[in-house]
All heavy atoms as an XYZ file, in Angstrom:
937
protein
N    -134.046      4.755    109.828
C    -132.646      5.243    109.680
C    -131.899      4.955    110.988
O    -132.383      5.350    112.047
C    -132.603      6.713    109.319
C    -131.130      7.161    109.268
C    -133.299      6.982    108.037
N    -130.772      4.311    110.895
C    -130.059      3.959    112.106
C    -128.561      3.957    111.869
O    -128.101      3.531    110.824
C    -130.507      2.538    112.598
C    -129.894      2.181    113.909
C    -130.461      0.840    114.441
O    -131.076      0.105    113.670
N    -130.165      0.539    115.671
N    -127.829      4.506    112.871
C    -126.392      4.419    112.877
C    -125.982      3.727    114.129
O    -126.385      4.124    115.258
C    -125.767      5.816    112.858
C    -126.047      6.690    111.657
C    -125.424      8.057    111.835
C    -125.585      6.055    110.324
N    -125.227      2.659    113.994
C    -124.808      1.827    115.152
C    -123.326      1.862    115.289
O    -122.619      1.225    114.466
C    -125.309      0.407    114.975
C    -125.043     -0.500    116.182
C    -125.702     -0.046    117.451
O    -126.947      0.185    117.510
N    -124.896      0.181    118.476
N    -122.850      2.537    116.284
C    -121.401      2.602    116.539
C    -120.962      1.493    117.426
O    -121.695      1.068    118.337
C    -121.043      3.961    117.184
N    -119.790      1.006    117.165
C    -119.239     -0.118    117.991
C    -117.698      0.003    117.976
O    -117.127      0.756    117.200
C    -119.668     -1.437    117.443
O    -119.211     -1.648    116.107
N    -117.049     -0.824    118.813
C    -115.598     -0.863    118.855
C    -114.972     -0.181    119.979
O    -113.738     -0.231    120.150
N    -115.738      0.485    120.829
C    -115.176      1.133    121.958
C    -114.743      0.147    122.998
O    -115.039     -1.040    122.943
N    -114.013      0.680    124.007
C    -113.531     -0.224    125.087
C    -112.499      0.472    125.928
O    -112.262      1.682    125.801
N    -111.818     -0.310    126.695
C    -110.769      0.179    127.541
C    -109.380     -0.178    126.941
O    -109.162     -1.342    126.603
C    -110.900     -0.515    128.942
C    -109.793     -0.204    129.959
C    -109.791      1.293    130.288
C    -109.972     -1.043    131.230
N    -108.567      0.816    126.907
C    -107.220      0.573    126.258
C    -106.171      1.452    127.033
O    -106.582      2.475    127.612
C    -107.238      0.980    124.796
C    -107.557      2.448    124.562
C    -105.960      0.569    124.086
N    -104.996      1.001    127.066
C    -103.939      1.786    127.698
C    -103.402      2.855    126.810
O    -103.477      2.768    125.607
C    -102.801      0.840    128.184
C    -103.199     -0.090    129.303
C    -102.036     -0.882    129.811
O    -101.081     -1.176    129.061
N    -102.032     -1.180    131.113
N    -102.789      3.861    127.470
C    -102.143      4.930    126.740
C    -101.148      4.381    125.720
O    -100.409      3.465    126.012
C    -101.427      5.831    127.737
O    -102.285      6.383    128.708
C    -100.722      6.991    127.009
N    -101.240      4.927    124.490
C    -100.406      4.466    123.449
C    -101.040      3.356    122.613
O    -100.422      2.979    121.579
N    -102.064      2.855    123.050
C    -102.767      1.721    122.309
C    -103.594      2.186    121.173
O    -103.648      3.393    120.836
N    -104.270      1.249    120.561
C    -105.131      1.540    119.368
C    -106.546      0.913    119.519
O    -106.673     -0.111    120.213
C    -104.452      0.941    118.095
O    -103.217      1.567    117.868
N    -107.457      1.512    118.863
C    -108.803      0.980    118.701
C    -109.330      1.368    117.368
O    -108.911      2.407    116.780
C    -109.728      1.580    119.779
C    -109.736      1.021    121.167
C    -110.666      1.795    122.116
C    -110.093     -0.446    121.265
N    -110.221      0.556    116.835
C    -110.910      0.946    115.597
C    -112.431      0.948    115.872
O    -112.965     -0.084    116.236
C    -110.595     -0.026    114.432
C    -111.161      0.480    113.156
C    -110.852     -0.374    111.941
N    -111.710     -1.601    111.849
C    -111.908     -2.260    110.744
N    -111.368     -1.848    109.598
N    -112.688     -3.343    110.793
N    -113.011      2.097    115.696
C    -114.440      2.236    115.792
C    -115.089      1.990    114.472
O    -114.554      2.344    113.438
C    -114.815      3.602    116.345
C    -114.135      4.073    117.629
C    -114.757      5.440    118.027
C    -114.353      3.052    118.724
N    -116.308      1.369    114.533
C    -117.108      1.181    113.314
C    -118.439      1.823    113.509
O    -118.984      1.887    114.679
C    -117.263     -0.315    113.052
O    -116.020     -0.978    112.853
N    -119.010      2.244    112.457
C    -120.374      2.779    112.440
C    -121.115      2.245    111.256
O    -120.849      2.614    110.121
C    -120.356      4.293    112.419
S    -122.000      5.066    112.369
N    -122.071      1.349    111.565
C    -122.830      0.717    110.501
C    -124.148      1.451    110.312
O    -124.863      1.753    111.255
C    -123.124     -0.702    110.867
N    -124.429      1.770    109.040
C    -125.634      2.585    108.712
C    -126.686      1.717    108.043
O    -126.334      0.772    107.284
C    -125.236      3.721    107.773
N    -127.912      2.010    108.337
C    -129.022      1.307    107.655
C    -130.157      2.309    107.490
O    -130.327      3.244    108.233
C    -129.498      0.145    108.514
O    -129.932      0.542    109.781
N    -130.927      2.004    106.386
C    -132.117      2.885    106.176
C    -131.816      4.176    105.463
O    -132.698      5.061    105.400
N    -130.609      4.363    104.966
C    -130.286      5.573    104.235
C    -129.337      5.242    103.070
O    -128.771      4.172    103.056
C    -129.685      6.642    105.146
C    -128.499      6.250    106.083
C    -127.231      6.032    105.357
C    -128.357      7.283    107.162
N    -129.202      6.153    102.121
C    -128.388      5.963    100.964
C    -126.899      6.310    101.418
O    -126.444      7.437    101.235
C    -128.802      6.874     99.850
N    -126.243      5.353    101.999
C    -125.009      5.576    102.618
C    -124.005      6.240    101.693
O    -123.242      7.107    102.115
C    -124.436      4.222    103.149
C    -123.142      4.404    103.890
C    -123.124      4.835    105.182
C    -121.918      4.058    103.265
C    -121.917      5.005    105.899
C    -120.711      4.171    103.952
C    -120.738      4.665    105.239
N    -123.913      5.780    100.465
C    -122.940      6.314     99.535
C    -123.075      7.836     99.354
O    -122.071      8.521     99.068
C    -123.045      5.607     98.189
C    -121.981      5.995     97.227
O    -120.816      5.724     97.449
N    -122.351      6.585     96.091
N    -124.286      8.352     99.528
C    -124.514      9.759     99.312
C    -124.264     10.634    100.554
O    -124.394     11.842    100.478
C    -125.942      9.990     98.814
C    -126.192      9.374     97.441
O    -125.224      9.201     96.669
N    -127.423      9.052     97.131
N    -123.997      9.945    101.684
C    -123.905     10.668    102.933
C    -122.482     11.017    103.240
O    -121.554     10.187    103.039
C    -124.414      9.817    104.074
C    -125.786      9.211    103.939
C    -126.871     10.184    104.177
O    -126.790     10.986    105.106
N    -127.952     10.128    103.390
N    -122.235     12.275    103.703
C    -120.964     12.484    104.382
C    -121.104     11.968    105.821
O    -122.179     11.925    106.380
C    -120.693     14.009    104.456
N    -119.987     11.499    106.364
C    -120.028     10.878    107.701
C    -119.031     11.609    108.611
O    -117.956     12.035    108.151
C    -119.669      9.423    107.540
C    -120.613      8.597    106.743
S    -122.320      8.582    107.304
C    -122.123      7.712    108.866
N    -119.420     11.691    109.839
C    -118.591     12.330    110.803
C    -118.468     11.560    112.085
O    -119.360     10.801    112.401
N    -117.383     11.835    112.817
C    -117.203     11.305    114.202
C    -117.069     12.475    115.101
O    -116.288     13.439    114.793
C    -115.993     10.387    114.290
C    -116.115      9.075    113.676
C    -115.685      8.666    112.445
C    -116.739      7.898    114.277
N    -115.986      7.336    112.242
C    -116.623      6.824    113.364
C    -117.316      7.605    115.502
C    -117.099      5.534    113.595
C    -117.812      6.419    115.797
C    -117.668      5.360    114.809
N    -117.747     12.427    116.228
C    -117.701     13.450    117.279
C    -117.454     12.703    118.597
O    -117.677     11.513    118.677
C    -118.965     14.253    117.342
C    -119.169     15.127    116.098
C    -119.701     14.581    114.935
C    -118.908     16.458    116.156
C    -119.850     15.355    113.794
C    -119.089     17.238    115.017
C    -119.582     16.707    113.876
N    -117.033     13.418    119.575
C    -116.855     12.781    120.932
C    -117.249     13.792    122.014
O    -117.190     15.001    121.853
C    -115.408     12.333    121.106
C    -114.410     13.473    121.158
C    -112.961     12.864    121.222
N    -111.943     13.883    121.296
C    -110.623     13.614    121.216
N    -110.215     12.361    121.068
N    -109.766     14.588    121.296
N    -117.694     13.192    123.131
C    -118.077     13.996    124.249
C    -117.520     13.359    125.514
O    -117.902     12.258    125.872
C    -119.601     14.090    124.349
C    -120.114     15.058    125.387
C    -121.572     15.345    125.230
O    -122.335     14.639    124.567
N    -121.998     16.454    125.854
N    -116.618     14.139    126.171
C    -116.072     13.721    127.448
C    -117.013     14.137    128.567
O    -117.820     15.114    128.380
C    -114.678     14.341    127.605
N    -116.913     13.499    129.708
C    -117.776     13.872    130.848
C    -117.640     15.336    131.201
O    -116.586     15.896    131.361
C    -117.214     12.998    131.965
C    -116.623     11.827    131.310
C    -116.033     12.357    130.028
N    -118.810     16.011    131.242
C    -118.820     17.436    131.659
C    -118.419     18.382    130.581
O    -118.283     19.574    130.835
N    -118.229     17.873    129.365
C    -117.788     18.740    128.285
C    -118.739     18.679    127.098
O    -119.638     17.853    127.045
C    -116.422     18.310    127.775
C    -115.291     18.510    128.875
C    -113.936     18.289    128.321
C    -112.872     18.544    129.341
N    -111.466     18.287    128.788
N    -118.577     19.639    126.211
C    -119.434     19.663    125.016
C    -118.993     18.620    124.020
O    -117.856     18.096    124.080
C    -119.335     21.040    124.383
C    -119.937     22.176    125.258
C    -119.927     23.494    124.548
O    -119.318     23.645    123.456
O    -120.537     24.404    125.063
N    -119.899     18.339    123.083
C    -119.554     17.399    122.014
C    -118.601     18.078    121.014
O    -118.919     19.116    120.539
C    -120.819     16.948    121.314
C    -120.665     15.834    120.340
C    -121.988     15.269    119.858
N    -122.744     14.746    120.918
C    -123.914     14.031    120.765
N    -124.376     13.833    119.524
N    -124.538     13.562    121.764
N    -117.509     17.445    120.745
C    -116.447     18.003    119.862
C    -116.290     17.210    118.580
O    -116.462     15.983    118.564
C    -115.080     18.042    120.589
C    -115.058     18.988    121.731
O    -115.773     20.035    121.683
O    -114.315     18.733    122.671
N    -115.994     17.898    117.513
C    -115.635     17.302    116.272
C    -114.363     16.477    116.348
O    -113.381     16.934    117.008
C    -115.502     18.360    115.196
C    -114.918     17.932    113.938
C    -115.703     17.166    113.025
C    -113.631     18.181    113.568
C    -115.187     16.740    111.837
C    -113.061     17.714    112.383
C    -113.891     16.990    111.517
N    -114.373     15.348    115.713
C    -113.162     14.526    115.635
C    -112.667     14.390    114.148
O    -111.543     14.640    113.874
C    -113.423     13.111    116.231
C    -112.166     12.187    116.070
C    -113.812     13.211    117.700
N    -113.555     13.872    113.292
C    -113.147     13.630    111.935
C    -114.440     13.543    111.027
O    -115.518     13.261    111.543
C    -112.394     12.328    111.809
N    -114.197     13.861    109.761
C    -115.313     13.775    108.780
C    -114.794     13.315    107.450
O    -113.632     13.578    107.116
C    -116.023     15.133    108.702
N    -115.672     12.676    106.652
C    -115.336     12.205    105.353
C    -116.513     12.461    104.394
O    -117.656     12.309    104.771
C    -114.975     10.692    105.420
C    -114.463     10.202    104.058
C    -116.187      9.859    105.874
C    -113.796      8.797    104.162
N    -116.175     12.913    103.251
C    -117.249     13.220    102.278
C    -117.841     11.983    101.686
O    -117.352     10.871    101.828
C    -116.666     14.127    101.148
O    -115.535     13.498    100.535
N    -118.907     12.174    100.912
C    -119.672     11.114    100.319
C    -118.836     10.400     99.221
O    -117.770     10.859     98.854
C    -120.937     11.679     99.636
C    -120.623     12.603     98.535
C    -121.897     13.302     98.001
N    -121.567     14.345     97.050
C    -122.340     15.353     96.758
N    -123.489     15.526     97.426
N    -121.983     16.238     95.842
N    -119.403      9.276     98.733
C    -118.775      8.555     97.669
C    -117.432      7.961     98.074
O    -117.338      7.241     99.057
N    -116.401      8.311     97.346
C    -115.102      7.748     97.589
C    -114.389      8.411     98.764
O    -113.300      8.045     99.093
C    -114.204      7.875     96.313
O    -114.138      9.273     95.966
C    -114.785      7.065     95.191
N    -115.021      9.417     99.346
C    -114.398     10.066    100.543
C    -113.174     10.837    100.213
O    -112.197     10.804    100.994
N    -113.195     11.577     99.165
C    -112.013     12.340     98.780
C    -111.627     13.409     99.778
O    -110.440     13.652    100.015
C    -112.336     13.039     97.396
O    -112.732     12.109     96.478
C    -111.085     13.818     96.898
N    -112.611     14.031    100.385
C    -112.360     15.069    101.403
C    -112.424     14.525    102.789
O    -113.409     13.885    103.160
C    -113.365     16.196    101.204
O    -113.271     16.777     99.894
C    -113.064     17.333    102.218
N    -111.395     14.746    103.564
C    -111.370     14.363    104.951
C    -110.915     15.514    105.810
O    -110.036     16.272    105.438
C    -110.413     13.127    105.181
C    -110.810     11.952    104.397
C    -109.785     10.792    104.586
C    -110.155      9.617    103.760
N    -109.170      8.460    103.964
N    -111.543     15.639    106.973
C    -111.130     16.681    107.959
C    -110.846     16.016    109.283
O    -111.502     15.024    109.631
C    -112.240     17.698    108.117
C    -112.560     18.498    106.895
C    -113.895     18.604    106.497
C    -111.628     19.161    106.181
C    -114.250     19.359    105.359
C    -111.942     19.927    105.057
C    -113.250     19.975    104.668
O    -113.575     20.718    103.543
N    -109.938     16.578    109.997
C    -109.586     16.058    111.389
C    -109.492     17.229    112.309
O    -109.029     18.330    111.937
C    -108.292     15.322    111.339
C    -108.304     14.065    110.501
C    -107.895     14.035    109.189
C    -108.757     12.857    111.049
C    -107.927     12.881    108.438
C    -108.821     11.699    110.290
C    -108.411     11.708    108.975
O    -108.406     10.551    108.225
N    -109.850     16.967    113.556
C    -109.539     17.939    114.595
C    -108.025     17.977    114.818
O    -107.340     16.945    114.657
C    -110.219     17.519    115.888
N    -107.545     19.126    115.159
C    -106.110     19.250    115.375
C    -105.581     18.313    116.410
O    -104.427     17.770    116.321
C    -105.727     20.676    115.759
C    -105.880     21.653    114.666
O    -105.947     21.251    113.488
O    -105.959     22.896    114.948
N    -106.404     17.991    117.410
C    -105.973     17.166    118.523
C    -105.802     15.718    118.126
O    -105.131     14.934    118.872
C    -107.008     17.248    119.652
O    -108.279     16.822    119.204
N    -106.319     15.306    116.988
C    -106.251     13.888    116.587
C    -105.446     13.731    115.271
O    -105.168     12.565    114.834
C    -107.580     13.210    116.471
C    -108.430     13.400    117.728
C    -108.366     13.738    115.229
N    -105.100     14.821    114.628
C    -104.438     14.759    113.361
C    -103.121     14.000    113.443
O    -102.345     14.247    114.374
C    -104.202     16.121    112.851
C    -103.979     16.289    111.319
C    -103.968     17.763    110.909
C    -105.320     18.409    111.125
N    -105.326     19.804    110.635
N    -102.929     13.039    112.560
C    -101.702     12.194    112.591
C    -101.836     10.942    113.420
O    -101.012     10.071    113.389
N    -102.916     10.884    114.213
C    -103.141      9.714    115.083
C    -104.411      8.934    114.663
O    -104.465      7.722    114.791
C    -103.279     10.129    116.527
C    -102.055     10.802    117.148
C    -102.173     11.044    118.655
N    -103.326     11.873    118.968
C    -104.283     11.508    119.793
N    -104.331     10.313    120.314
N    -105.290     12.414    120.073
N    -105.366      9.653    114.206
C    -106.688      9.047    113.848
C    -106.839      9.098    112.331
O    -106.413     10.042    111.651
C    -107.842      9.783    114.462
C    -107.983      9.647    115.954
C    -106.978      9.122    116.733
C    -109.123     10.096    116.632
C    -107.095      8.992    118.123
C    -109.278     10.026    117.980
C    -108.256      9.446    118.741
N    -107.503      8.066    111.820
C    -107.814      7.988    110.375
C    -109.274      7.590    110.165
O    -109.719      6.611    110.682
C    -106.922      7.003    109.651
O    -105.528      7.361    109.864
C    -107.202      6.982    108.165
N    -109.978      8.406    109.418
C    -111.361      8.040    109.043
C    -111.395      7.471    107.651
O    -110.606      7.843    106.770
C    -112.276      9.320    109.140
C    -113.750      8.917    108.983
C    -111.856     10.392    108.058
C    -114.677     10.073    109.249
N    -112.234      6.438    107.507
C    -112.330      5.771    106.204
C    -113.792      5.259    106.104
O    -114.537      5.209    107.062
C    -111.356      4.661    106.053
O    -111.545      3.622    107.014
N    -114.161      4.829    104.878
C    -115.490      4.338    104.686
C    -115.424      3.167    103.722
O    -114.601      3.132    102.827
C    -116.429      5.398    104.156
C    -116.091      6.009    102.804
C    -116.952      7.226    102.498
N    -118.375      6.877    102.485
C    -119.328      7.743    102.714
N    -119.062      9.009    103.011
N    -120.647      7.370    102.651
N    -116.371      2.258    103.907
C    -116.540      1.110    102.975
C    -118.030      1.110    102.572
O    -118.872      0.651    103.313
C    -116.233     -0.189    103.676
C    -116.251     -1.390    102.745
O    -116.917     -1.327    101.688
O    -115.666     -2.437    103.054
N    -118.290      1.653    101.388
C    -119.672      1.830    100.930
C    -120.330      0.478    100.698
O    -121.567      0.361    100.760
C    -119.745      2.705     99.728
C    -119.327      4.145    100.020
O    -119.497      4.621    101.113
N    -118.718      4.801     99.010
N    -119.571     -0.573    100.380
C    -120.172     -1.880    100.155
C    -120.700     -2.475    101.429
O    -121.545     -3.348    101.434
C    -119.111     -2.824     99.561
O    -118.092     -3.093    100.490
N    -120.196     -1.966    102.571
C    -120.673     -2.420    103.905
C    -121.482     -1.393    104.628
O    -121.838     -1.596    105.804
C    -119.454     -2.836    104.745
C    -118.669     -4.032    104.164
C    -117.537     -4.419    105.061
C    -116.786     -5.609    104.477
N    -115.624     -6.007    105.293
N    -121.667     -0.235    104.005
C    -122.441      0.869    104.637
C    -121.821      1.208    106.011
O    -122.571      1.395    107.005
C    -123.943      0.499    104.818
C    -124.712      0.569    103.547
O    -124.159      0.809    102.496
N    -125.979      0.296    103.610
N    -120.543      1.276    106.066
C    -119.795      1.420    107.297
C    -118.690      2.474    107.171
O    -118.039      2.512    106.179
C    -119.227      0.097    107.795
O    -120.257     -0.858    107.941
C    -118.467      0.249    109.107
N    -118.636      3.309    108.237
C    -117.548      4.232    108.344
C    -116.666      3.824    109.566
O    -117.200      3.288    110.547
C    -118.031      5.654    108.489
C    -118.858      5.859    109.777
C    -116.870      6.688    108.461
N    -115.365      4.011    109.447
C    -114.471      3.586    110.478
C    -113.667      4.767    111.003
O    -113.470      5.783    110.350
C    -113.479      2.555    109.934
C    -114.119      1.336    109.331
C    -114.287      1.248    107.942
C    -114.525      0.296    110.106
C    -114.873      0.119    107.386
C    -115.123     -0.834    109.577
C    -115.293     -0.919    108.185
O    -115.883     -2.000    107.644
N    -113.210      4.609    112.264
C    -112.275      5.551    112.797
C    -111.154      4.727    113.461
O    -111.346      4.119    114.519
C    -112.937      6.448    113.829
C    -112.042      7.561    114.420
C    -111.729      8.611    113.338
C    -112.721      8.207    115.622
N    -110.009      4.715    112.824
C    -108.860      4.051    113.340
C    -108.146      5.019    114.290
O    -107.764      6.159    113.868
C    -107.887      3.627    112.234
C    -106.627      2.995    112.719
C    -106.853      1.648    113.422
O    -107.668      0.831    112.930
N    -106.172      1.429    114.565
N    -107.981      4.644    115.538
C    -107.386      5.546    116.507
C    -106.116      4.898    117.032
O    -106.121      3.802    117.631
C    -108.362      5.710    117.678
C    -109.768      6.252    117.250
S    -110.781      6.685    118.580
C    -110.997      5.060    119.371
N    -104.990      5.585    116.813
C    -103.698      5.100    117.272
C    -103.063      6.047    118.249
O    -103.503      7.248    118.356
C    -102.760      4.964    116.050
C    -103.233      3.955    115.048
O    -103.896      2.968    115.387
N    -102.927      4.171    113.766
N    -102.090      5.595    118.951
C    -101.352      6.421    119.963
C    -102.348      7.124    120.823
O    -102.340      8.361    121.039
C    -100.407      7.443    119.258
C     -99.675      6.817    118.102
C     -99.413      7.969    120.284
C     -98.833      7.771    117.322
N    -103.217      6.361    121.408
C    -104.312      6.946    122.247
C    -103.780      7.580    123.487
O    -102.796      7.070    124.096
C    -105.345      5.929    122.562
C    -106.308      5.573    121.401
C    -107.009      4.267    121.597
C    -107.307      6.688    121.225
N    -104.417      8.673    123.872
C    -104.004      9.435    125.072
C    -105.197      9.436    126.063
O    -106.351      9.241    125.648
C    -103.698     10.861    124.711
C    -102.619     10.991    123.618
C    -102.357     12.403    123.216
C    -101.346     12.563    122.139
N    -101.104     13.960    121.752
N    -104.924      9.722    127.340
C    -106.018      9.750    128.311
C    -107.087     10.799    127.932
O    -108.244     10.612    128.182
C    -105.487     10.058    129.670
O    -104.690     11.284    129.645
C    -104.558      8.911    130.190
N    -106.650     11.869    127.295
C    -107.596     12.941    126.910
C    -108.501     12.519    125.739
O    -109.396     13.250    125.358
C    -106.868     14.246    126.553
C    -105.749     14.086    125.554
C    -104.398     13.979    126.214
O    -104.235     13.218    127.257
O    -103.443     14.665    125.768
N    -108.253     11.356    125.146
C    -109.178     10.800    124.095
C    -110.350     10.059    124.703
O    -111.265      9.686    123.976
C    -108.440      9.867    123.221
C    -107.331     10.525    122.373
O    -107.595     11.646    121.874
O    -106.254      9.934    122.226
N    -110.328      9.939    126.051
C    -111.449      9.262    126.738
C    -112.761     10.054    126.511
O    -112.789     11.259    126.842
C    -111.187      9.127    128.233
O    -110.069      8.254    128.385
C    -112.355      8.597    128.977
N    -113.761      9.396    125.997
C    -115.023     10.035    125.665
C    -116.014      9.066    125.117
O    -115.609      7.913    124.797
C    -114.834     11.162    124.644
N    -117.250      9.474    124.985
C    -118.212      8.711    124.193
C    -118.054      9.229    122.724
O    -118.142     10.439    122.497
C    -119.655      8.863    124.699
C    -120.622      8.165    123.786
C    -119.784      8.350    126.145
N    -117.894      8.292    121.844
C    -117.712      8.642    120.414
C    -119.021      8.397    119.655
O    -119.587      7.325    119.768
C    -116.585      7.822    119.847
C    -115.244      8.342    120.230
C    -114.797      8.161    121.504
C    -114.403      9.027    119.288
C    -113.528      8.694    121.928
C    -113.201      9.537    119.728
C    -112.732      9.370    120.993
O    -111.558      9.817    121.379
N    -119.450      9.403    118.903
C    -120.664      9.299    118.137
C    -120.333      9.414    116.641
O    -119.508     10.227    116.220
C    -121.610     10.471    118.493
C    -121.990     10.499    119.925
C    -121.270     11.148    120.881
C    -123.211      9.840    120.360
C    -121.713     11.172    122.223
C    -123.643      9.885    121.671
C    -122.882     10.539    122.612
O    -123.307     10.562    123.933
N    -121.080      8.659    115.843
C    -121.012      8.878    114.436
C    -122.292      9.572    113.952
O    -123.324      9.541    114.597
C    -120.845      7.532    113.653
S    -122.164      6.349    113.892
N    -122.155     10.271    112.823
C    -123.263     11.089    112.308
C    -123.226     11.045    110.808
O    -122.176     10.934    110.189
C    -123.169     12.488    112.873
N    -124.420     11.263    110.180
C    -124.551     11.310    108.792
C    -125.151     12.630    108.306
O    -126.040     13.186    108.922
C    -125.440     10.151    108.272
N    -124.607     13.096    107.189
C    -125.050     14.365    106.608
C    -125.466     14.111    105.153
O    -124.651     13.779    104.333
C    -123.908     15.367    106.657
C    -124.219     16.668    105.929
O    -125.382     16.883    105.550
O    -123.275     17.476    105.772
N    -126.742     14.285    104.879
C    -127.277     13.953    103.566
C    -126.825     14.902    102.485
O    -127.003     14.576    101.247
C    -128.780     13.879    103.592
C    -129.512     15.174    103.921
C    -131.014     15.031    103.828
N    -131.677     16.242    104.197
C    -132.361     16.341    105.347
N    -132.447     15.344    106.171
N    -132.982     17.473    105.627
N    -126.236     16.043    102.800
C    -125.709     16.921    101.734
C    -124.458     16.295    101.142
O    -124.055     16.652     99.987
C    -125.329     18.288    102.256
O    -124.183     18.203    103.093
C    -126.493     18.947    103.047
N    -123.823     15.366    101.869
C    -122.644     14.689    101.295
C    -121.356     15.453    101.462
O    -120.304     14.960    101.103
N    -121.441     16.610    102.056
C    -120.243     17.453    102.189
C    -119.707     17.323    103.600
O    -120.386     17.540    104.577
C    -120.584     18.939    101.945
C    -121.257     19.252    100.567
C    -121.660     20.671    100.510
C    -120.288     18.857     99.431
N    -118.441     16.891    103.664
C    -117.822     16.749    104.994
C    -117.842     18.084    105.742
O    -117.577     19.140    105.198
C    -116.415     16.255    104.839
N    -118.151     18.008    107.036
C    -118.237     19.216    107.825
C    -117.757     19.016    109.229
O    -117.874     17.889    109.771
C    -119.683     19.710    107.878
O    -119.826     20.852    108.730
N    -117.193     20.085    109.826
C    -116.778     19.988    111.249
C    -117.912     20.392    112.166
O    -117.790     20.293    113.354
C    -115.589     20.917    111.467
C    -114.300     20.556    110.713
C    -113.229     21.602    110.907
N    -111.933     21.222    110.390
C    -111.555     21.464    109.194
N    -112.341     22.106    108.362
N    -110.333     21.092    108.775
N    -118.990     20.952    111.578
C    -120.069     21.477    112.431
C    -121.114     20.405    112.786
O    -121.713     19.758    111.922
C    -120.795     22.615    111.686
C    -119.915     23.776    111.345
C    -120.683     24.839    110.613
N    -121.134     24.440    109.319
C    -122.404     24.158    108.967
N    -123.368     24.260    109.924
N    -122.757     23.788    107.774
N    -121.400     20.231    114.094
C    -122.390     19.208    114.468
C    -123.765     19.461    113.845
O    -124.440     18.500    113.510
C    -122.444     19.365    115.985
C    -121.096     19.949    116.367
C    -120.775     20.857    115.228
N    -124.140     20.705    113.684
C    -125.487     20.944    113.187
C    -125.617     20.744    111.709
O    -126.741     20.908    111.143
C    -125.939     22.360    113.601
C    -125.038     23.463    113.031
O    -124.162     23.186    112.244
N    -125.248     24.699    113.454
N    -124.548     20.331    111.073
C    -124.640     19.950    109.649
C    -125.132     18.527    109.474
O    -125.506     18.145    108.353
C    -123.254     20.081    108.955
N    -125.159     17.794    110.528
C    -125.513     16.368    110.464
C    -126.938     16.097    110.819
O    -127.485     16.658    111.769
C    -124.554     15.548    111.344
C    -123.147     15.598    110.824
C    -122.293     16.658    111.145
C    -122.662     14.585    109.975
C    -120.991     16.727    110.607
C    -121.373     14.650    109.473
C    -120.578     15.686    109.792
O    -119.306     15.778    109.254
N    -127.623     15.225    110.041
C    -129.017     14.946    110.204
C    -129.324     13.796    111.127
O    -130.332     13.732    111.741
C    -129.623     14.600    108.822
C    -129.146     15.556    107.761
O    -129.438     16.755    107.811
O    -128.471     15.057    106.847
N    -128.430     12.829    111.108
C    -128.672     11.557    111.799
C    -127.480     11.252    112.676
O    -126.321     11.332    112.234
C    -128.887     10.405    110.760
O    -129.939     10.763    109.886
C    -129.212      9.113    111.475
N    -127.805     10.785    113.920
C    -126.766     10.492    114.889
C    -126.916      9.108    115.409
O    -128.087      8.630    115.605
C    -126.820     11.517    116.041
C    -126.430     12.860    115.633
C    -127.170     13.829    115.020
C    -125.138     13.458    115.865
N    -126.403     14.961    114.794
C    -125.139     14.748    115.340
C    -123.934     12.970    116.478
C    -124.060     15.620    115.366
C    -122.869     13.866    116.486
C    -122.964     15.152    115.993
N    -125.836      8.444    115.700
C    -125.862      7.162    116.365
C    -125.876      7.329    117.898
O    -125.777      8.471    118.375
N    -125.876      6.248    118.635
C    -126.010      6.298    120.059
C    -124.674      6.443    120.793
O    -124.656      6.687    121.972
C    -126.744      5.068    120.563
C    -128.188      5.002    120.161
C    -128.889      3.799    120.651
N    -128.918      3.733    122.123
C    -129.438      2.755    122.818
N    -129.981      1.720    122.175
N    -129.440      2.759    124.124
N    -123.594      6.209    120.137
C    -122.308      6.366    120.769
C    -121.693      5.133    121.292
O    -122.404      4.194    121.688
N    -120.385      5.124    121.410
C    -119.655      4.025    121.984
C    -118.522      4.637    122.861
O    -117.866      5.597    122.501
C    -119.039      3.099    120.899
O    -118.383      1.974    121.473
C    -118.029      3.825    120.026
N    -118.362      4.048    124.026
C    -117.419      4.581    125.045
C    -115.984      4.163    124.796
O    -115.748      2.924    124.703
C    -117.905      4.219    126.438
C    -116.973      4.625    127.597
C    -116.897      6.168    127.614
C    -117.489      4.071    128.912
N    -115.086      5.085    124.757
C    -113.690      4.785    124.704
C    -113.038      5.325    125.974
O    -113.199      6.471    126.310
C    -113.014      5.459    123.482
C    -111.521      5.339    123.496
C    -113.596      4.859    122.185
N    -112.326      4.442    126.670
C    -111.620      4.819    127.917
C    -110.165      4.501    127.741
O    -109.846      3.338    127.499
C    -112.204      4.081    129.118
O    -113.628      4.320    129.201
C    -111.528      4.557    130.395
N    -109.378      5.506    127.901
C    -107.880      5.339    127.802
C    -107.296      5.511    129.195
O    -107.434      6.578    129.808
C    -107.287      6.326    126.826
C    -105.782      6.077    126.659
C    -108.010      6.292    125.465
N    -106.674      4.477    129.685
C    -106.093      4.515    130.968
C    -104.557      4.719    130.956
O    -103.914      4.278    129.976
C    -106.399      3.203    131.724
O    -105.753      2.145    131.120
N    -104.038      5.371    131.948
C    -102.573      5.655    131.988
C    -101.836      4.549    132.672
O    -102.417      3.625    133.233
C    -102.346      6.947    132.734
O    -102.868      6.892    134.037
């Protein structure tokens, strides 16, 4: 079972990035997927989550609502995080995670499988 996050990088304030998380070794369609982030010296925080299947249920942290969009492509076993209007406070390592219950959750301990993370740096 593996989750591989990619798409991080250096971007200026106000810019955009799209993160991808490719899953292998699990029944992707049945998994809820989440994105979390961890800034230096801080705890890992919830960013966004999407339920299994067609992803009818989506949750966002208040800090990213209206700027970030989570989506999934089950044909590619991939979940995405489109990040727009980036701010310096969005700088963090971003992790994707999978929850076999299929229910989108804001809680990190709801997730069974975690990827290694991708670094996003937003400069002013």
